[in-house]
C-alpha positions in Angstrom: 48.9 20.4 -16.7 46.3 22.8 -18.1 46.6 26.5 -17.9 43.2 28.0 -17.5 42.2 31.6 -16.7 41.4 32.1 -13.0 38.8 34.8 -13.7 36.1 34.6 -16.5 33.7 37.3 -17.7 30.7 35.8 -19.4 28.5 38.1 -21.5 25.0 36.6 -21.4 23.4 39.2 -23.7 24.3 42.1 -26.0 21.0 43.7 -25.3 20.8 46.7 -23.0 18.1 49.2 -21.9 20.6 52.1 -22.0 22.9 53.5 -24.7 25.7 54.8 -22.6 28.2 56.9 -24.5 31.1 55.3 -22.7 30.0 51.6 -23.4 31.4 49.3 -25.9 27.8 48.3 -26.7 26.9 51.9 -27.5 25.8 50.9 -31.1 23.6 47.8 -30.3 20.5 49.7 -31.4 22.2 49.7 -34.9 22.3 45.9 -35.0 19.6 44.3 -37.1 19.2 41.4 -34.6 20.8 40.4 -31.3 23.7 38.0 -31.5 22.7 36.4 -28.2 23.0 32.6 -27.8 19.9 30.7 -26.9 19.1 30.3 -23.2 20.2 26.6 -23.4 23.4 27.4 -25.2 24.5 30.2 -22.8 23.7 28.0 -19.8 25.6 25.1 -21.3 28.6 27.3 -21.9 28.4 28.7 -18.4 28.3 25.2 -16.9 31.5 24.3 -18.8 33.2 27.3 -17.4 31.8 26.6 -13.9 33.1 23.0 -14.1 36.6 24.2 -15.1 38.9 25.1 -12.2 38.3 28.9 -12.3 38.1 31.0 -9.2 35.6 33.7 -10.2 32.9 34.4 -12.7 31.7 37.9 -13.7 28.3 37.9 -15.5 28.0 40.8 -17.8 26.3 42.1 -21.0 24.6 44.3 -22.3 22.4 44.2 -19.3 22.3 40.8 -17.5 19.0 41.6 -15.8 17.3 41.5 -19.2 17.7 37.7 -19.1 16.7 37.1 -15.5 16.1 33.3 -15.7 19.5 32.8 -17.4 21.2 35.0 -14.8 19.6 33.2 -11.9 20.4 29.8 -13.3 24.1 30.6 -13.9 24.6 32.3 -10.5 23.0 29.4 -8.7 25.1 26.8 -10.5 28.3 28.8 -10.0 27.7 29.4 -6.3 26.9 25.7 -5.8 30.4 25.0 -7.2 32.0 27.6 -4.8 32.9 30.3 -7.3 33.2 33.9 -6.5 30.4 35.5 -8.6 29.8 39.1 -9.6 27.3 40.8 -11.9 27.9 43.9 -13.9 24.6 45.8 -14.2 22.9 49.2 -14.3 20.3 47.8 -11.8 17.4 49.4 -13.7 15.6 46.1 -14.2 16.4 44.8 -10.7 13.4 43.7 -8.8 13.1 42.8 -5.1 12.3 39.2 -6.2 15.4 39.0 -8.4 17.6 40.6 -5.8 16.3 38.3 -3.1 17.0 35.2 -5.2 20.6 36.4 -6.0 21.2 37.1 -2.3 19.8 33.6 -1.4 22.2 32.0 -3.9 25.1 33.9 -2.3 26.0 36.3 -5.1 29.3 38.0 -4.0 29.0 41.4 -5.6 27.6 43.8 -8.1 29.5 46.3 -10.2 27.0 49.0 -10.9 27.3 51.4 -13.8 26.4 55.0 -12.7 28.0 57.5 -14.9 27.0 60.5 -12.8 25.0 61.5 -9.7 24.0 64.7 -11.5 20.6 64.2 -13.2 21.4 66.2 -16.3 24.8 64.6 -16.8 23.3 61.1 -16.1 20.8 61.6 -18.9 23.5 63.0 -21.3 25.8 60.0 -20.6 22.9 57.5 -21.2 21.7 59.2 -24.4 18.4 60.7 -23.4 15.6 60.6 -20.8 16.6 57.6 -18.7 15.5 56.9 -15.1 17.8 57.8 -12.3 18.8 55.3 -9.7 16.9 57.1 -7.0 13.7 56.0 -8.9 14.5 52.3 -8.7 16.1 51.9 -5.3 13.0 52.6 -3.3 
C-alpha cells in the first residue's frame, strides 16, 4: 500500500506582482531569472498529482494569476477528477473572464492575501505604491 499525502500545494510560479514583507518570496526581484518550470512541465507535474489518490490541491505561487492558462488548465483537470481545489492569490490580476472560467470549472475556494484594510499599512506591507483591493473588485 502506498502512503501519499492527502493534500498537495503546487507552486506554479515564483513570480509575483507584489513584494510583501511577510512573504517567503519577498526577494524574488533579486533573482536573476525565474526558476519556473515550462508550461508543459508544470501541467505534466500537476496531472501526475491529480492522477494520484489525493483529496485536495492548493495552487499557489508567487502569484498564480500571472500564469492564467496554466492555472485554468490545472483547475479544470483537477476538478474533472473530483479534487477539492483552492487558489492562493492576491487577486490583483483577476479578471471577470478568469474568475468566470474558474467558477465554471468548479473551483472550491480562494485564499486571498490582504495584509491590511488600512491603505497606508497595505502599501507598507507590499513595499510601495500598490493598488488596493477596492480598485480591482469593482
